[in-house]
C-alpha positions in Angstrom: -2.5 24.5 -80.9 -0.5 26.1 -78.1 0.2 29.9 -77.9 3.5 29.1 -79.5 1.8 27.5 -82.5 2.7 24.0 -81.6 0.1 21.2 -82.1 -1.5 19.9 -78.9 -0.7 16.2 -78.3 -3.5 14.3 -76.7 -2.4 12.3 -73.6 -2.9 8.6 -73.8 -2.3 6.1 -71.0 0.9 4.1 -71.4 0.4 0.6 -72.7 2.1 -2.1 -70.5 4.3 -4.4 -72.4 4.5 -8.1 -71.6 7.9 -7.6 -69.9 6.6 -4.8 -67.7 3.5 -6.9 -66.7 5.6 -9.9 -65.9 7.9 -7.7 -63.7 5.0 -6.2 -61.8 3.4 -9.6 -61.2 6.7 -11.0 -59.9 7.0 -8.0 -57.5 3.5 -8.7 -56.2 4.2 -12.4 -55.9 7.4 -11.6 -54.1 5.7 -9.2 -51.6 2.9 -11.7 -51.1 5.4 -14.5 -50.5 7.3 -12.5 -47.9 4.1 -11.6 -46.1 3.0 -15.2 -46.2 6.3 -16.4 -44.8 6.1 -13.9 -41.9 2.6 -15.1 -41.0 3.7 -18.7 -41.2 6.7 -17.9 -39.0 4.4 -16.3 -36.4 2.0 -19.2 -36.5 4.7 -21.8 -36.2 6.5 -20.0 -33.3 6.3 -21.9 -30.0 4.2 -20.4 -27.2 6.3 -18.2 -24.9 5.3 -18.5 -21.3 7.7 -15.8 -19.9 9.0 -16.4 -16.4 7.9 -19.8 -15.0 7.9 -20.5 -11.2 9.3 -23.6 -9.7 6.5 -26.1 -9.4 4.9 -26.0 -6.0 4.3 -29.0 -3.7 1.0 -30.1 -2.1 1.2 -31.0 1.6 -1.1 -31.0 4.6 -0.7 -29.9 8.2 -2.8 -30.4 11.3 -4.6 -27.6 12.9 -2.4 -28.1 16.0 0.8 -27.8 14.0 -0.5 -24.7 12.3 -1.4 -23.0 15.6 2.0 -23.8 17.1 3.9 -22.5 14.1 1.8 -19.3 14.0 2.5 -18.8 17.8 6.2 -19.3 17.3 6.3 -17.0 14.3 7.3 -19.8 11.9 4.2 -18.8 9.9 4.1 -15.2 9.0 0.5 -13.9 8.6 1.6 -10.3 8.2 3.5 -9.7 5.0 3.1 -6.0 3.9 0.8 -6.9 1.0 -1.6 -8.9 3.1 -5.0 -7.7 4.3 -5.9 -7.4 7.9 -8.2 -9.8 9.7 -11.5 -8.8 8.0 -13.7 -11.8 8.9 -16.3 -11.2 11.6 -16.3 -13.6 14.6 -19.4 -15.3 13.2 -17.6 -15.9 9.9 -14.5 -17.2 11.7 -16.8 -19.6 13.7 -18.4 -20.7 10.5 -15.0 -21.9 9.0 -14.3 -23.8 12.3 -17.7 -25.5 11.8 -16.7 -26.3 8.2 -13.5 -27.9 9.3 -15.3 -30.0 11.9 -17.9 -31.3 9.4 -15.2 -32.2 6.8 -16.6 -29.8 4.2 -14.2 -28.5 1.6 -11.8 -25.8 2.8 -9.6 -24.2 0.0 -5.9 -24.8 0.4 -3.6 -22.3 2.1 -0.9 -20.8 0.0 2.6 -20.5 1.5 5.9 -19.1 0.2 8.7 -21.0 2.0 12.0 -19.3 2.9 15.0 -20.6 4.8 16.3 -18.1 7.4 18.9 -18.2 10.2 17.3 -17.8 13.6 18.8 -16.1 16.7 20.6 -19.3 17.6 22.4 -19.4 14.3 20.3 -22.4 13.1 18.5 -22.6 9.7 14.7 -22.8 9.9 11.9 -22.7 7.5 9.6 -19.6 7.5 6.3 -19.9 5.8 4.8 -16.6 4.5 1.1 -16.7 4.0 0.2 -15.5 0.5 -3.4 -16.7 0.7 -5.4 -18.1 3.6 -4.8 -15.6 6.3 -8.5 -15.4 7.3 -8.7 -19.2 7.6 -5.5 -19.5 9.6 -6.4 -16.6 11.8 -9.7 -18.2 12.5 -8.0 -21.5 13.5 -5.6 -19.7 15.8 -8.3 -17.6 17.4 -10.5 -20.6 18.0 -7.7 -22.7 19.6 -6.8 -19.7 21.9 -10.4 -19.0 23.0 -10.8 -15.8 21.0 -13.9 -17.1 19.2 -16.3 -20.0 20.0 -17.7 -22.8 17.9 -21.5 -22.4 17.5 -23.6 -25.5 18.0 -25.8 -25.8 14.9 -29.2 -26.4 16.5 -29.0 -24.4 19.7 -26.4 -21.7 18.7 -24.6 -22.4 22.0 -21.0 -21.1 22.1 -18.4 -23.8 22.9 -14.8 -22.7 23.5 -11.7 -24.8 22.8 -9.7 -24.5 26.0 -10.9 -25.0 29.6 -11.7 -21.6 31.1 -13.6 -20.9 34.3 -15.1 -17.7 32.7 -16.6 -19.8 29.8 -19.8 -21.6 30.4 -19.4 -24.2 27.7 -16.0 -25.8 26.9 -15.4 -28.6 24.4 -14.6 -32.1 25.6 -11.1 -33.4 25.5 -12.0 -35.8 22.7 -13.5 -33.0 20.6 -10.3 -30.9 21.2 -8.1 -33.8 20.1 -10.2 -34.4 17.0 -10.0 -30.7 15.9 -6.2 -30.6 16.6 -5.7 -33.6 14.2 -7.9 -32.1 11.4 -5.7 -31.6 8.3 -5.6 -28.4 6.2 -4.4 -28.7 2.6 -1.5 -26.5 1.8 0.3 -25.5 -1.4 3.9 -24.5 -0.8 6.1 -22.5 -3.2 9.9 -22.2 -2.7 12.4 -19.4 -3.7 9.8 -16.8 -4.5 10.9 -13.2 -4.5 8.8 -10.6 -2.8 7.7 -9.3 -6.2 6.6 -12.8 -7.2 4.7 -13.1 -3.9 2.9 -9.8 -4.5 2.1 -10.8 -8.0 0.6 -14.1 -6.8 -1.3 -12.3 -4.0 -2.9 -10.1 -6.7 -3.8 -13.1 -8.9 -5.5 -15.1 -6.2 -7.4 -12.0 -4.9 -9.0 -11.3 -8.3 -12.3 -12.6 -7.0 -12.1 -10.8 -3.7 -13.2 -7.2 -3.1 -10.2 -5.3 -1.9 -10.3 -1.8 -0.6 -8.5 0.9 -2.5 -5.8 1.0 0.2 -5.3 -2.8 -0.1 -5.1 -2.6 -3.9 -2.6 0.2 -3.7 -0.4 -1.5 -1.1 -0.1 -4.6 -3.4 1.3 -2.5 -6.2 4.9 -3.2 -7.5 7.5 -0.7 -8.7 10.0 1.9 -7.5 7.4 4.4 -6.2 5.3 1.7 -4.3 8.6 0.5 -2.8 9.3 4.1 -1.6 5.9 4.4 0.0 6.5 1.1 1.8 9.9 2.5 3.0 8.1 5.6 4.4 5.5 3.4 6.1 8.1 1.2 7.6 10.0 4.1 8.8 7.4 6.6 10.1 4.5 4.3 11.1 5.9 0.9 11.8 9.5 1.8 12.8 11.2 1.1 16.1 12.2 4.7 16.7 10.0 7.8 16.8 6.9 7.2 14.6 3.5 8.6 13.9 1.5 5.6 15.2 0.1 7.5 18.1 -1.3 10.3 15.9 -3.8 8.4 13.9 -5.2 4.9 14.0 -4.5 3.2 10.7 -6.3 0.1 9.4 -4.3 -2.4 7.4 -3.0 -0.8 4.2 -3.9 2.7 5.3 -0.4 3.6 6.5 0.8 2.9 3.0 -1.9 4.9 1.3 -1.3 7.8 3.6 2.4 7.9 2.8 1.4 7.7 -0.9 -1.0 10.6 -0.5 1.5 12.7 1.4 4.2 12.2 -1.3 1.8 13.0 -4.1 0.6 16.2 -2.3 4.2 17.4 -1.6 5.1 16.8 -5.2 2.0 18.6 -6.4 2.5 21.5 -4.0 2.2 24.0 -6.8 -1.1 22.6 -8.0 -3.9 23.8 -5.6 -6.6 21.9 -7.4 -4.9 18.5 -6.8 -7.1 16.2 -4.8 -5.4 13.1 -3.3 -8.3 10.7 -4.1 -7.7 7.0 -4.6 -7.9 7.4 -8.3 -5.5 10.3 -8.3 -3.0 8.3 -6.2 -3.4 5.4 -8.6 -2.7 7.7 -11.6 0.3 9.2 -9.7 1.8 5.7 -9.4 0.8 4.7 -13.0 2.4 7.8 -14.5 5.7 6.9 -12.7 5.6 3.1 -13.4 9.2 1.8 -13.6 10.6 5.2 -12.8 12.7 5.7 -9.7 12.1 8.6 -7.3 14.8 11.2 -7.9 17.2 12.1 -5.1 15.5 15.5 -4.9 12.0 14.0 -4.6 13.1 11.6 -1.9 14.8 14.3 0.0 11.8 16.6 -0.1 9.4 14.0 1.3 11.8 12.6 3.9 12.8 16.1 5.1 9.1 17.0 5.8 8.3 13.6 7.4 11.3 14.0 9.7 9.9 17.4 10.9 6.4 16.0 11.2 7.6 13.1 13.3 9.8 15.3 15.5 6.9 17.7 16.3 4.5 14.8 16.9 6.9 13.4 19.5 7.8 16.7 21.2 5.8 16.4 24.5 6.2 20.1 25.1 4.0 21.1 22.1 2.5 18.1 20.4 -1.0 18.5 21.8 -2.6 19.8 18.5 -1.4 16.6 16.8 -2.6 14.1 19.4 -6.1 12.6 19.6 -8.3 15.2 21.2 -10.8 14.5 24.0 -14.1 16.2 23.3 -16.8 16.8 25.9 -19.5 14.2 25.7 -17.5 11.6 23.9 -15.8 8.6 25.5 -13.2 8.3 22.8 -10.5 10.7 21.6 -10.9 12.3 18.2 -7.7 12.0 16.2 -6.6 14.1 13.2 -8.9 13.4 10.3 -7.2 11.7 7.3 -7.3 14.9 5.3 -5.7 16.9 8.1 -3.0 14.2 8.5 -2.0 14.1 4.9 -2.0 17.9 4.5 -0.1 18.8 7.7 3.2 17.8 5.9 2.4 20.3 3.2 1.9 23.0 5.8 5.1 22.2 7.6 7.0 22.1 4.3 6.9 25.9 4.0 8.0 26.6 7.6 10.6 24.0 8.4 13.0 26.6 9.9 10.5 27.5 12.6 10.6 26.0 16.2 8.4 23.1 17.1 6.1 25.3 19.2 5.3 27.5 16.2 4.8 24.6 13.9 2.3 23.1 16.4 0.5 26.4 16.5 0.2 26.3 12.7 -1.2 22.8 12.9 -3.8 23.9 15.5 -4.8 26.7 13.2 -5.3 24.3 10.3 -7.6 22.2 12.4 -9.6 25.2 13.5 -9.8 26.5 10.0 -11.3 23.4 8.5 -13.4 22.2 11.4 -15.2 25.6 11.9 -16.3 25.5 8.2 -17.0 21.8 7.6 -19.1 19.5 9.7 -17.7 16.4 8.0 -13.9 16.7 7.6 -12.8 14.3 4.9 -10.8 14.2 1.7 -13.0 16.1 -0.7 -12.8 19.2 -2.9 -14.3 21.6 -0.3 -12.2 20.5 2.6 -9.0 20.5 0.6 -9.8 24.0 -0.8 -10.3 25.3 2.8 -6.9 23.8 3.9 -5.1 25.1 0.8 -6.6 28.6 1.5 -5.3 28.4 5.1 -1.8 27.3 4.0 -1.7 30.1 1.4 -2.8 32.6 4.0 0.0 31.5 6.4 2.6 31.8 3.6 1.4 35.4 2.8 1.4 36.3 6.5 4.6 34.6 7.7 6.7 34.0 4.5 8.3 30.7 4.4 10.8 28.5 2.4 10.0 26.7 -0.8 8.1 23.5 -0.2 10.3 20.8 1.4 13.5 23.0 1.6 15.3 23.3 4.9 17.6 26.2 5.7 21.3 25.6 5.3 23.0 23.1 7.7 19.8 21.7 9.1 17.7 18.7 8.3 18.0 15.4 6.5 19.8 14.6 3.3 17.3 11.9 2.5 19.3 9.2 4.3 18.0 6.8 6.9 19.1 8.7 9.9 15.5 9.2 11.3 13.7 12.2 12.6 15.6 15.5 12.9 17.1 16.6 16.2 15.2 19.3 18.2 16.4 22.8 17.6 18.5 24.5 20.2 16.9 26.8 22.8 18.9 29.8 21.3 17.5 29.1 17.9 14.0 28.9 19.2 14.3 32.2 21.1 15.6 33.9 17.9 12.3 33.0 16.3 10.0 34.5 19.0 7.3 36.6 17.5 7.3 34.7 14.2 4.6 32.3 12.9 
């Protein structure tokens, strides 16, 4: 009994009636039926291929025709995503031997575009998506850049008559090679994005450098890096080409590293390694650079380019001749990608002062480290130097120019030089 004197009722499970059982079974059957229908719909759905390219055509061209079209720029071997010529002269000679002996040579892959030339006429331009090493070897051989090696004696035979060459091929051998056919696969109406995608697919079995992998990426940020590279390294106006020799793809990776460093200016532990740059791009996949981000990077690169081309004070930036060496030592890659961060805090200073700060950065890192490269220790030394300069000389926020000076992020190119009066006003500063 309860405290109120009421009898305690023992709980018993509820007995299911026939009606209730039937209702539950029908619900289960209904759910099972719906699930089965969904599975059947998935199984019966047709295969979705996504975007399908226009079917290519298979053709062949003679070595002579290929050489002439490369010479006349009707075949483009240098799209931005392509690798440089990485085959050694021996490997190039080997492919010539392969062609002569009629062994299998993989087909070359072209993307064909119609363009209007200088005479206003329509002409076909073939962009090499795959096969650059083979085509470069053919062109080099037919222009006496490399020889063909005789199998048994290893004697070097050159294609064209040349008094400076001891062994030259006979006319019949030249004619035979000129007529040799190379198999070609041609695609039409490919966009640049589709070309890059195809390049990545056919290179799956080839070992690409991190810079080459990065330069083949697609998306808004990779496009921005290519824009910077085209403008500040490969442009027709003032550039940074004379500052640092850049292998194929390196110009792109340097622009990516500079952008990542500037946008991580408040993170002293950030290291612009290949993996970090890849992550930087992955995290921003499909996201456009903001106007502020573009402006920050372009402002700094304009100043860097201006100082590098100011003959009155650009010596610290130029390759440096060192006693006992027959080649000039340029800025190291880590110095090159961190100079913009240094400049970003002092963009209101005259070029002479900025050049002095760059010289100080070089001395700071080179007196401490024997091997100056992109690693944690060298980056820490450079960041310490930059922080010391900021404490000593003040400076603007990273990437911010004083009022009425600098770039608005447009394509106007490097900034103008400051006036003599403005430079004199800054005497005695950093």
